[in-house]
BADONU-8318 format. One record per residue (C-alpha): residue number from 1; y, z negated, x. Coordinates in steps of 0.25 Angstrom, whole numbers, plus 5000, padded with zeros to 4 digits. Each point is the difference from the previous one (the first is absolute). Layout:
N
+-----+------+------+------+
| num |   c2 |   c3 |   c1 |
+-----+------+------+------+
| NUM |    Y |    Z |    X |
...
+-----+------+------+------+
// end
This chain:
542
+-----+------+------+------+
| num |   c2 |   c3 |   c1 |
+-----+------+------+------+
|   1 | 4999 | 5000 | 5000 |
|   2 | 5013 | 5003 | 5006 |
|   3 | 5013 | 4992 | 5002 |
|   4 | 5009 | 5000 | 4995 |
|   5 | 4995 | 5000 | 4985 |
|   6 | 5007 | 5015 | 4994 |
|   7 | 4990 | 5004 | 4991 |
|   8 | 5003 | 4997 | 4985 |
|   9 | 4992 | 4990 | 4993 |
|  10 | 4998 | 5013 | 4988 |
|  11 | 4994 | 5009 | 5011 |
|  12 | 4989 | 4991 | 5005 |
|  13 | 4986 | 5003 | 4996 |
|  14 | 4998 | 4984 | 4999 |
|  15 | 5006 | 4988 | 5001 |
|  16 | 5009 | 4998 | 5011 |
|  17 | 4991 | 4994 | 5012 |
|  18 | 5011 | 4990 | 5008 |
|  19 | 5006 | 4996 | 4985 |
|  20 | 4997 | 4986 | 5003 |
|  21 | 5008 | 5001 | 5013 |
|  22 | 5011 | 5007 | 4992 |
|  23 | 4999 | 4987 | 4992 |
|  24 | 5004 | 4991 | 5009 |
|  25 | 5013 | 5009 | 5003 |
|  26 | 5003 | 4998 | 4985 |
|  27 | 4997 | 4985 | 4999 |
|  28 | 5009 | 4999 | 5014 |
|  29 | 5012 | 5008 | 4992 |
|  30 | 4998 | 4990 | 4988 |
|  31 | 5000 | 4988 | 5008 |
|  32 | 5014 | 5001 | 5006 |
|  33 | 5005 | 5004 | 4986 |
|  34 | 4994 | 4988 | 4994 |
|  35 | 5005 | 4989 | 5012 |
|  36 | 5014 | 5006 | 4999 |
|  37 | 5002 | 4991 | 4989 |
|  38 | 4990 | 4989 | 5003 |
|  39 | 5007 | 4999 | 5015 |
|  40 | 5014 | 4999 | 4994 |
|  41 | 4997 | 4987 | 4993 |
|  42 | 4997 | 4992 | 5013 |
|  43 | 5010 | 5008 | 5007 |
|  44 | 5011 | 4996 | 4988 |
|  45 | 5005 | 4987 | 5004 |
|  46 | 5004 | 5005 | 5014 |
|  47 | 5007 | 5012 | 4994 |
|  48 | 5008 | 4991 | 4990 |
|  49 | 5005 | 4991 | 5013 |
|  50 | 5004 | 5011 | 5007 |
|  51 | 5006 | 5011 | 4991 |
|  52 | 5005 | 4987 | 4990 |
|  53 | 4993 | 5006 | 4990 |
|  54 | 5004 | 4995 | 4985 |
|  55 | 4987 | 4998 | 4990 |
|  56 | 5004 | 5014 | 4994 |
|  57 | 5001 | 5007 | 5012 |
|  58 | 4986 | 4995 | 5005 |
|  59 | 4994 | 5004 | 4988 |
|  60 | 5006 | 5014 | 5003 |
|  61 | 4995 | 5002 | 5012 |
|  62 | 4987 | 4996 | 4996 |
|  63 | 5001 | 5010 | 4987 |
|  64 | 5008 | 5011 | 5007 |
|  65 | 4986 | 5003 | 5002 |
|  66 | 4993 | 5000 | 4987 |
|  67 | 5010 | 5007 | 4993 |
|  68 | 4999 | 5014 | 5006 |
|  69 | 4985 | 4998 | 5003 |
|  70 | 4997 | 4999 | 4984 |
|  71 | 5009 | 5008 | 4996 |
|  72 | 4995 | 5013 | 5008 |
|  73 | 4985 | 4999 | 5002 |
|  74 | 4996 | 5009 | 4988 |
|  75 | 5011 | 5010 | 5004 |
|  76 | 4995 | 5001 | 5014 |
|  77 | 4986 | 4998 | 4998 |
|  78 | 5000 | 5014 | 4992 |
|  79 | 5008 | 5006 | 5010 |
|  80 | 4990 | 4996 | 5011 |
|  81 | 4988 | 5006 | 4991 |
|  82 | 5010 | 5013 | 4999 |
|  83 | 5002 | 5002 | 5014 |
|  84 | 4991 | 4992 | 5008 |
|  85 | 4994 | 4985 | 5000 |
|  86 | 5000 | 4998 | 5014 |
|  87 | 5013 | 5005 | 5003 |
|  88 | 5005 | 4992 | 4990 |
|  89 | 4992 | 4988 | 5005 |
|  90 | 5007 | 5002 | 5015 |
|  91 | 5015 | 5003 | 4995 |
|  92 | 4999 | 4987 | 4993 |
|  93 | 4995 | 4993 | 5012 |
|  94 | 5010 | 5006 | 5009 |
|  95 | 5010 | 4997 | 4989 |
|  96 | 4996 | 4986 | 5000 |
|  97 | 5000 | 4998 | 5015 |
|  98 | 5015 | 5005 | 5000 |
|  99 | 5003 | 4988 | 4990 |
| 100 | 4993 | 4991 | 5008 |
| 101 | 5007 | 5004 | 5012 |
| 102 | 5014 | 4999 | 4993 |
| 103 | 4997 | 4987 | 4994 |
| 104 | 4997 | 4995 | 5015 |
| 105 | 5013 | 5003 | 5005 |
| 106 | 5011 | 4998 | 4990 |
| 107 | 5006 | 4986 | 4997 |
| 108 | 5007 | 5002 | 4987 |
| 109 | 4996 | 4996 | 4986 |
| 110 | 5003 | 5015 | 4993 |
| 111 | 4994 | 5006 | 5013 |
| 112 | 4986 | 4992 | 4999 |
| 113 | 4999 | 5003 | 4986 |
| 114 | 5002 | 5014 | 5002 |
| 115 | 4990 | 5000 | 5011 |
| 116 | 4990 | 4994 | 4989 |
| 117 | 5003 | 5009 | 4990 |
| 118 | 4997 | 5013 | 5011 |
| 119 | 4987 | 4993 | 5002 |
| 120 | 4996 | 4999 | 4985 |
| 121 | 5004 | 5015 | 4998 |
| 122 | 4989 | 5002 | 5013 |
| 123 | 4990 | 4990 | 4993 |
| 124 | 5002 | 5008 | 4985 |
| 125 | 4993 | 5011 | 5008 |
| 126 | 4991 | 4995 | 5009 |
| 127 | 4993 | 4988 | 4989 |
| 128 | 4995 | 5013 | 4991 |
| 129 | 4997 | 5010 | 5011 |
| 130 | 4990 | 4988 | 5004 |
| 131 | 4993 | 4999 | 4986 |
| 132 | 4999 | 5016 | 4999 |
| 133 | 4995 | 5004 | 5012 |
| 134 | 4991 | 4990 | 4998 |
| 135 | 4993 | 5004 | 4988 |
| 136 | 5002 | 5015 | 5004 |
| 137 | 4991 | 4997 | 5013 |
| 138 | 4989 | 4990 | 4993 |
| 139 | 4989 | 5006 | 4992 |
| 140 | 4999 | 4993 | 4987 |
| 141 | 4988 | 4991 | 5005 |
| 142 | 5009 | 4994 | 5011 |
| 143 | 5013 | 4999 | 4994 |
| 144 | 4999 | 4985 | 4994 |
| 145 | 4997 | 4996 | 5015 |
| 146 | 5011 | 5007 | 5005 |
| 147 | 5009 | 4995 | 4991 |
| 148 | 4995 | 4987 | 5000 |
| 149 | 5003 | 4999 | 5016 |
| 150 | 5014 | 5007 | 4995 |
| 151 | 5002 | 4988 | 4992 |
| 152 | 4996 | 4989 | 5010 |
| 153 | 5010 | 5006 | 5011 |
| 154 | 5010 | 4997 | 4988 |
| 155 | 4995 | 4986 | 4999 |
| 156 | 5000 | 4999 | 5016 |
| 157 | 5014 | 5005 | 5002 |
| 158 | 5004 | 4988 | 4991 |
| 159 | 4995 | 4989 | 5008 |
| 160 | 5002 | 5008 | 5015 |
| 161 | 5014 | 5005 | 4996 |
| 162 | 5005 | 4983 | 5002 |
| 163 | 4992 | 4998 | 5011 |
| 164 | 5005 | 5012 | 5009 |
| 165 | 5014 | 4997 | 4994 |
| 166 | 4998 | 4985 | 5005 |
| 167 | 4994 | 5003 | 5013 |
| 168 | 5011 | 5009 | 5004 |
| 169 | 5011 | 4991 | 4995 |
| 170 | 4995 | 4989 | 5010 |
| 171 | 5007 | 5007 | 5011 |
| 172 | 5008 | 5011 | 4993 |
| 173 | 5011 | 5004 | 4990 |
| 174 | 4997 | 5002 | 4987 |
| 175 | 5002 | 5016 | 5003 |
| 176 | 4986 | 5001 | 5007 |
| 177 | 4994 | 4997 | 4986 |
| 178 | 5007 | 5014 | 4997 |
| 179 | 4995 | 5007 | 5014 |
| 180 | 4986 | 4995 | 4999 |
| 181 | 4998 | 5012 | 4990 |
| 182 | 5004 | 5012 | 5010 |
| 183 | 4988 | 4999 | 5008 |
| 184 | 4990 | 5000 | 4989 |
| 185 | 5008 | 5010 | 4993 |
| 186 | 4998 | 5009 | 5012 |
| 187 | 4985 | 4996 | 5001 |
| 188 | 4998 | 5005 | 4986 |
| 189 | 5009 | 5012 | 5002 |
| 190 | 4990 | 5004 | 5011 |
| 191 | 4987 | 4995 | 4994 |
| 192 | 5003 | 5010 | 4986 |
| 193 | 5002 | 5012 | 5009 |
| 194 | 4987 | 4998 | 5008 |
| 195 | 4992 | 4994 | 4989 |
| 196 | 5006 | 5001 | 4986 |
| 197 | 4997 | 5016 | 4995 |
| 198 | 5009 | 5007 | 4993 |
| 199 | 5001 | 4999 | 4983 |
| 200 | 5008 | 5006 | 4989 |
| 201 | 4999 | 5002 | 4985 |
| 202 | 4995 | 5014 | 4996 |
| 203 | 5006 | 5008 | 4991 |
| 204 | 5009 | 4989 | 4996 |
| 205 | 5012 | 5007 | 4995 |
| 206 | 5014 | 4997 | 5000 |
| 207 | 5004 | 4986 | 5001 |
| 208 | 5006 | 4993 | 4987 |
| 209 | 5013 | 4995 | 5008 |
| 210 | 5008 | 4996 | 4987 |
| 211 | 4988 | 4992 | 4997 |
| 212 | 5001 | 4995 | 5014 |
| 213 | 5015 | 4996 | 4999 |
| 214 | 4998 | 4993 | 4986 |
| 215 | 4988 | 4992 | 5006 |
| 216 | 5010 | 4996 | 5013 |
| 217 | 5011 | 4997 | 4991 |
| 218 | 4991 | 4992 | 4990 |
| 219 | 4992 | 4991 | 5010 |
| 220 | 5011 | 4998 | 5011 |
| 221 | 5010 | 4993 | 4990 |
| 222 | 4989 | 4993 | 4993 |
| 223 | 4996 | 4994 | 5015 |
| 224 | 5013 | 4997 | 5002 |
| 225 | 5003 | 4992 | 4986 |
| 226 | 4989 | 4992 | 5002 |
| 227 | 5005 | 4997 | 5015 |
| 228 | 5014 | 4998 | 4995 |
| 229 | 4999 | 4993 | 4986 |
| 230 | 4991 | 4989 | 5003 |
| 231 | 5005 | 4997 | 5013 |
| 232 | 5017 | 5001 | 4998 |
| 233 | 5000 | 5001 | 4985 |
| 234 | 5000 | 5009 | 4990 |
| 235 | 5015 | 5006 | 5001 |
| 236 | 5003 | 5014 | 4997 |
| 237 | 4994 | 5007 | 5013 |
| 238 | 4985 | 4996 | 4997 |
| 239 | 5000 | 5001 | 4986 |
| 240 | 5007 | 5014 | 5000 |
| 241 | 4989 | 5003 | 5010 |
| 242 | 4989 | 4995 | 4989 |
| 243 | 5006 | 5008 | 4990 |
| 244 | 4999 | 5014 | 5010 |
| 245 | 4985 | 4995 | 5003 |
| 246 | 4998 | 5000 | 4985 |
| 247 | 5007 | 5013 | 4996 |
| 248 | 4994 | 5007 | 5011 |
| 249 | 4987 | 4995 | 4998 |
| 250 | 4999 | 5005 | 4986 |
| 251 | 5007 | 5014 | 5005 |
| 252 | 4990 | 4999 | 5010 |
| 253 | 4988 | 5000 | 4990 |
| 254 | 5006 | 5010 | 4991 |
| 255 | 5001 | 5011 | 5011 |
| 256 | 4987 | 4996 | 5006 |
| 257 | 4993 | 5003 | 4986 |
| 258 | 5008 | 5013 | 4999 |
| 259 | 4997 | 5006 | 5016 |
| 260 | 4989 | 5009 | 5001 |
| 261 | 4998 | 4994 | 5014 |
| 262 | 5005 | 4986 | 5000 |
| 263 | 5004 | 4991 | 5011 |
| 264 | 4990 | 4988 | 4995 |
| 265 | 4993 | 5004 | 4987 |
| 266 | 5004 | 4989 | 4991 |
| 267 | 4988 | 5002 | 4991 |
| 268 | 4991 | 4993 | 5011 |
| 269 | 5005 | 4986 | 4996 |
| 270 | 4989 | 5004 | 4987 |
| 271 | 4990 | 5000 | 5009 |
| 272 | 4996 | 4984 | 5000 |
| 273 | 4996 | 4999 | 5013 |
| 274 | 5012 | 5006 | 5006 |
| 275 | 5010 | 4991 | 4992 |
| 276 | 4991 | 4988 | 5002 |
| 277 | 4999 | 5002 | 5016 |
| 278 | 5016 | 5003 | 5000 |
| 279 | 5002 | 4987 | 4993 |
| 280 | 4991 | 4992 | 5010 |
| 281 | 5007 | 5004 | 5011 |
| 282 | 5012 | 4998 | 4995 |
| 283 | 4997 | 4986 | 4995 |
| 284 | 4991 | 4997 | 5014 |
| 285 | 5012 | 5003 | 5009 |
| 286 | 5010 | 4992 | 4992 |
| 287 | 4992 | 4987 | 5001 |
| 288 | 4998 | 5004 | 5014 |
| 289 | 5012 | 5003 | 5006 |
| 290 | 5007 | 4990 | 4993 |
| 291 | 4991 | 4989 | 5004 |
| 292 | 4999 | 5004 | 5015 |
| 293 | 5016 | 5000 | 4998 |
| 294 | 5003 | 4985 | 4998 |
| 295 | 4988 | 4994 | 5006 |
| 296 | 5003 | 5008 | 5014 |
| 297 | 5015 | 4992 | 4996 |
| 298 | 4993 | 4986 | 4998 |
| 299 | 4992 | 5001 | 5013 |
| 300 | 5013 | 5004 | 5009 |
| 301 | 5011 | 4991 | 4993 |
| 302 | 4992 | 4989 | 4994 |
| 303 | 4989 | 4997 | 5010 |
| 304 | 5007 | 5005 | 5012 |
| 305 | 4991 | 5012 | 5006 |
| 306 | 5006 | 5009 | 5008 |
| 307 | 4999 | 5015 | 4997 |
| 308 | 4986 | 5002 | 5010 |
| 309 | 4995 | 4988 | 4993 |
| 310 | 5003 | 5005 | 4986 |
| 311 | 4994 | 5011 | 5003 |
| 312 | 4987 | 4996 | 5005 |
| 313 | 4999 | 4992 | 4988 |
| 314 | 4998 | 5012 | 4991 |
| 315 | 4989 | 5007 | 5009 |
| 316 | 4990 | 4992 | 4990 |
| 317 | 5005 | 5010 | 4990 |
| 318 | 4996 | 5012 | 5007 |
| 319 | 4987 | 4995 | 5002 |
| 320 | 4997 | 4998 | 4985 |
| 321 | 5005 | 5014 | 4997 |
| 322 | 4990 | 5006 | 5008 |
| 323 | 4988 | 4989 | 4994 |
| 324 | 5006 | 5006 | 4987 |
| 325 | 4999 | 5015 | 5004 |
| 326 | 4985 | 4996 | 5005 |
| 327 | 4997 | 4995 | 4987 |
| 328 | 5005 | 5011 | 4991 |
| 329 | 4994 | 5010 | 5009 |
| 330 | 4986 | 4995 | 4995 |
| 331 | 5006 | 4997 | 4985 |
| 332 | 5007 | 5010 | 4996 |
| 333 | 4988 | 5012 | 5000 |
| 334 | 4993 | 4989 | 4993 |
| 335 | 5009 | 4994 | 4990 |
| 336 | 5009 | 5011 | 4997 |
| 337 | 5014 | 4997 | 5003 |
| 338 | 5006 | 4991 | 4988 |
| 339 | 4989 | 4990 | 5004 |
| 340 | 5007 | 4998 | 5014 |
| 341 | 5016 | 5002 | 4996 |
| 342 | 5001 | 4990 | 4989 |
| 343 | 4991 | 4989 | 5008 |
| 344 | 5010 | 5003 | 5012 |
| 345 | 5013 | 4999 | 4992 |
| 346 | 4993 | 4987 | 4994 |
| 347 | 4999 | 4995 | 5014 |
| 348 | 5014 | 5005 | 5005 |
| 349 | 5005 | 4992 | 4987 |
| 350 | 4992 | 4985 | 5004 |
| 351 | 5007 | 5003 | 5015 |
| 352 | 5013 | 5000 | 4993 |
| 353 | 4997 | 4989 | 4992 |
| 354 | 4996 | 4991 | 5011 |
| 355 | 5014 | 5000 | 5006 |
| 356 | 5004 | 4993 | 4988 |
| 357 | 4995 | 4987 | 5007 |
| 358 | 5010 | 5001 | 5012 |
| 359 | 5010 | 4989 | 5002 |
| 360 | 5007 | 4995 | 5011 |
| 361 | 4989 | 4993 | 5007 |
| 362 | 4991 | 5014 | 5000 |
| 363 | 4996 | 5005 | 5013 |
| 364 | 4994 | 5013 | 5006 |
| 365 | 4986 | 4996 | 4994 |
| 366 | 5007 | 5001 | 4985 |
| 367 | 5003 | 5015 | 5002 |
| 368 | 4986 | 5002 | 5008 |
| 369 | 4991 | 5000 | 4985 |
| 370 | 5011 | 5010 | 4994 |
| 371 | 5002 | 5010 | 5012 |
| 372 | 4985 | 5002 | 5001 |
| 373 | 4998 | 5002 | 4985 |
| 374 | 5012 | 5011 | 5000 |
| 375 | 4993 | 5007 | 5012 |
| 376 | 4987 | 5001 | 4994 |
| 377 | 5006 | 5004 | 4986 |
| 378 | 5008 | 5012 | 5007 |
| 379 | 4988 | 5004 | 5007 |
| 380 | 4991 | 5000 | 4988 |
| 381 | 5009 | 5006 | 4989 |
| 382 | 5011 | 5010 | 5007 |
| 383 | 4990 | 5010 | 5005 |
| 384 | 4992 | 5002 | 4989 |
| 385 | 5014 | 5002 | 4992 |
| 386 | 5005 | 5008 | 5010 |
| 387 | 4988 | 5009 | 5000 |
| 388 | 5001 | 5001 | 4984 |
| 389 | 5013 | 5004 | 5001 |
| 390 | 4998 | 5012 | 5010 |
| 391 | 4988 | 5006 | 4993 |
| 392 | 5009 | 5002 | 4988 |
| 393 | 5007 | 5011 | 5008 |
| 394 | 4996 | 5015 | 5004 |
| 395 | 5000 | 5005 | 5015 |
| 396 | 5013 | 5005 | 4997 |
| 397 | 5007 | 4987 | 4996 |
| 398 | 4994 | 4990 | 5011 |
| 399 | 5013 | 4997 | 5005 |
| 400 | 5007 | 4997 | 4987 |
| 401 | 4987 | 4991 | 4998 |
| 402 | 5002 | 4993 | 5012 |
| 403 | 5016 | 4999 | 4996 |
| 404 | 4996 | 4993 | 4986 |
| 405 | 4991 | 4990 | 5006 |
| 406 | 5011 | 4998 | 5011 |
| 407 | 5010 | 4997 | 4990 |
| 408 | 4993 | 4991 | 4991 |
| 409 | 4997 | 4991 | 5012 |
| 410 | 5015 | 5001 | 5004 |
| 411 | 5005 | 4996 | 4986 |
| 412 | 4990 | 4990 | 5000 |
| 413 | 5004 | 4994 | 5014 |
| 414 | 5014 | 5002 | 4996 |
| 415 | 5000 | 4994 | 4987 |
| 416 | 4992 | 4988 | 5007 |
| 417 | 5009 | 4996 | 5011 |
| 418 | 5012 | 5003 | 4990 |
| 419 | 4997 | 4993 | 4988 |
| 420 | 4991 | 4988 | 5005 |
| 421 | 5010 | 4999 | 5012 |
| 422 | 5011 | 4999 | 4991 |
| 423 | 4994 | 4989 | 4991 |
| 424 | 4996 | 4993 | 5013 |
| 425 | 5015 | 4999 | 5004 |
| 426 | 5004 | 4995 | 4986 |
| 427 | 4991 | 4991 | 5000 |
| 428 | 5003 | 4995 | 5015 |
| 429 | 5015 | 4999 | 4997 |
| 430 | 4998 | 4992 | 4986 |
| 431 | 4990 | 4991 | 5007 |
| 432 | 5009 | 4997 | 5011 |
| 433 | 5013 | 4997 | 4992 |
| 434 | 4992 | 4990 | 4993 |
| 435 | 4996 | 4993 | 5013 |
| 436 | 5012 | 5002 | 5009 |
| 437 | 5011 | 5003 | 4989 |
| 438 | 5008 | 4987 | 5000 |
| 439 | 4999 | 4999 | 5017 |
| 440 | 5006 | 5012 | 5004 |
| 441 | 5013 | 5006 | 4997 |
| 442 | 5001 | 5011 | 4992 |
| 443 | 5001 | 5011 | 5011 |
| 444 | 4989 | 4995 | 5010 |
| 445 | 4990 | 4999 | 4986 |
| 446 | 5004 | 5013 | 4997 |
| 447 | 4996 | 5006 | 5014 |
| 448 | 4988 | 4992 | 5000 |
| 449 | 4995 | 5005 | 4985 |
| 450 | 5000 | 5015 | 5007 |
| 451 | 4988 | 5000 | 5007 |
| 452 | 4990 | 4990 | 5007 |
| 453 | 5004 | 5006 | 5013 |
| 454 | 5017 | 4997 | 4997 |
| 455 | 4994 | 4986 | 4994 |
| 456 | 4994 | 4996 | 5013 |
| 457 | 5013 | 5006 | 5008 |
| 458 | 5008 | 4991 | 4990 |
| 459 | 4991 | 4988 | 5005 |
| 460 | 5003 | 5004 | 5014 |
| 461 | 5015 | 5000 | 4998 |
| 462 | 5000 | 4986 | 4994 |
| 463 | 4991 | 4995 | 5012 |
| 464 | 5011 | 5002 | 5009 |
| 465 | 5011 | 4996 | 4990 |
| 466 | 5005 | 4986 | 5002 |
| 467 | 5003 | 4997 | 4987 |
| 468 | 4985 | 5004 | 4996 |
| 469 | 4989 | 4995 | 5012 |
| 470 | 4986 | 5002 | 5001 |
| 471 | 4995 | 4991 | 4988 |
| 472 | 5009 | 5009 | 4991 |
| 473 | 4995 | 5013 | 5006 |
| 474 | 4985 | 4996 | 5000 |
| 475 | 5002 | 4997 | 4984 |
| 476 | 5006 | 5013 | 4997 |
| 477 | 4989 | 5007 | 5009 |
| 478 | 4990 | 4992 | 4991 |
| 479 | 5006 | 5004 | 4988 |
| 480 | 5000 | 5015 | 5005 |
| 481 | 4986 | 5000 | 5003 |
| 482 | 4998 | 4994 | 4986 |
| 483 | 5008 | 5010 | 4994 |
| 484 | 4992 | 5011 | 5005 |
| 485 | 4987 | 4996 | 4999 |
| 486 | 5003 | 4997 | 4986 |
| 487 | 5006 | 5014 | 4997 |
| 488 | 4986 | 5005 | 5008 |
| 489 | 4991 | 4993 | 4989 |
| 490 | 5010 | 5003 | 4988 |
| 491 | 5000 | 5017 | 5005 |
| 492 | 4985 | 4999 | 5002 |
| 493 | 4999 | 4996 | 4986 |
| 494 | 5007 | 5012 | 4995 |
| 495 | 4994 | 5010 | 5010 |
| 496 | 4987 | 4994 | 4994 |
| 497 | 5003 | 5003 | 4986 |
| 498 | 5004 | 5012 | 5003 |
| 499 | 4988 | 5003 | 5009 |
| 500 | 4991 | 4996 | 4988 |
| 501 | 5006 | 5008 | 4989 |
| 502 | 4998 | 5011 | 5010 |
| 503 | 4986 | 4998 | 5001 |
| 504 | 4998 | 5000 | 4985 |
| 505 | 5007 | 5013 | 4999 |
| 506 | 4992 | 5007 | 5010 |
| 507 | 4987 | 4995 | 4994 |
| 508 | 5005 | 5006 | 4987 |
| 509 | 5005 | 5013 | 5005 |
| 510 | 4988 | 5003 | 5011 |
| 511 | 4988 | 5007 | 4993 |
| 512 | 4986 | 4994 | 5002 |
| 513 | 4990 | 5008 | 5010 |
| 514 | 4994 | 5007 | 4989 |
| 515 | 5014 | 5005 | 4993 |
| 516 | 5004 | 5003 | 5013 |
| 517 | 4989 | 5009 | 5003 |
| 518 | 5001 | 5006 | 4987 |
| 519 | 5015 | 5002 | 5002 |
| 520 | 4998 | 5009 | 5014 |
| 521 | 4987 | 5007 | 4992 |
| 522 | 5009 | 5005 | 4991 |
| 523 | 5013 | 5003 | 5010 |
| 524 | 5001 | 5015 | 5000 |
| 525 | 4999 | 5007 | 5014 |
| 526 | 5012 | 5009 | 5001 |
| 527 | 5005 | 5010 | 5009 |
| 528 | 5008 | 4998 | 5011 |
| 529 | 5014 | 5000 | 4996 |
| 530 | 4997 | 5000 | 4983 |
| 531 | 5007 | 4992 | 4991 |
| 532 | 4991 | 4987 | 4999 |
| 533 | 4996 | 4996 | 4983 |
| 534 | 5004 | 4988 | 4996 |
| 535 | 4988 | 4993 | 5007 |
| 536 | 5008 | 5001 | 5013 |
| 537 | 4987 | 5000 | 5009 |
| 538 | 4997 | 5011 | 5011 |
| 539 | 4990 | 4999 | 5011 |
| 540 | 5002 | 5016 | 5004 |
| 541 | 5001 | 5005 | 5015 |
| 542 | 4995 | 4984 | 5007 |
+-----+------+------+------+
// end
């Protein structure tokens, strides 16, 4: 087999011989895309101090990545299908690396947010390309295993990102957490040319750019409203964004129903397997990202672990992901998708509810069972859900399928961080007001209520103030810790209720194994480029 890999997938007589090596390249590409968010969580305190970020600034440093990432995936996935999936992967990696270089050298808040947005654009190209290339390379009998490895990589990145960032922050500034992406991206680009074969859709026809534009406006406005509204109040901007998202979604649906070759055939949502799997991914990442967001803060700000120590303590989650992936690989073929996804959602719900027991005396051991259960739930359920979503798309729309899956993932994660983060902040503020309201001047109390990090900073100032002293500072410190622990417990209760409701909804929507087989058997096998009928299932060209 010659190097580089230049024979297109559709011209191969059989399965691509080096497909498992190529999967390693795809997983490496996925790794840095997911790490870009999780590594920033532990770098946030250093960035806040160095750039003097407000809570609003920090939120947009984190979410400047999320908005373009979520909004562009459908369109960029379709463009990759049309022209070159491998070309899309390489282009996305180069854009991502360029944004990472920029983020490592700039020293202004607006420029850091811009760099994160550029990285988000690159990620929006990379993420669907990895899934579409995976499905194009692997025969149906091996695809579930490959997607399980892809999913396990996501779980690994959630835990490894903080470890790598923490290790770098031991001796380097926060800019190094951006720069680490560059050599990995370069390695992935080289690996793509050497090991990943070219692939594109055959007979795809013209891209539905109007539908694509409507999807960008709808998803972008929705993510903006999700981020801005819960954290900073439902003023004019987030309300207007929510209205734009609603109107855009209606317009997108109507346009796609009438278009002969839609960007996303919305009739697919009539397929219970597709809809249930999309909902499962959304609810999963709502709970996972939200829980890790505030668990990481507790480990750093309340228990006092540094960035590296925090990252190391998240590693059991990655191990549990691999354990869940091993189990799902054996159970899903025997029991079916529903019998694996729903129990996984129940396990994830239990993991979130366990965090309701957190209090001011809690230690790392109180978080460990939740981390293990969350990781096991990810490994158990996300890969069969993703496999079901991708199996709902024809060969000509694999990039769109990857974009749909990843949009659901990103929307869930954005909702988890924004909604649960907002609930956490409110509970923390209220509790701290009750505990320290009569002991601090108004401005000092208001500053301490901004965040747990600000509360600790105010306590340090009180300790240095002759009018305060060590005893008053210690009292305030204890109040901050108790308030944040209260916020974690209160937020976990709400998050667990949402996850439980999601599990019930997914249980009702997903078809049983016999019904799923019947639905697949009745689905028409249409020619490439033909208009899908109302069942929306098409398996030609695989």
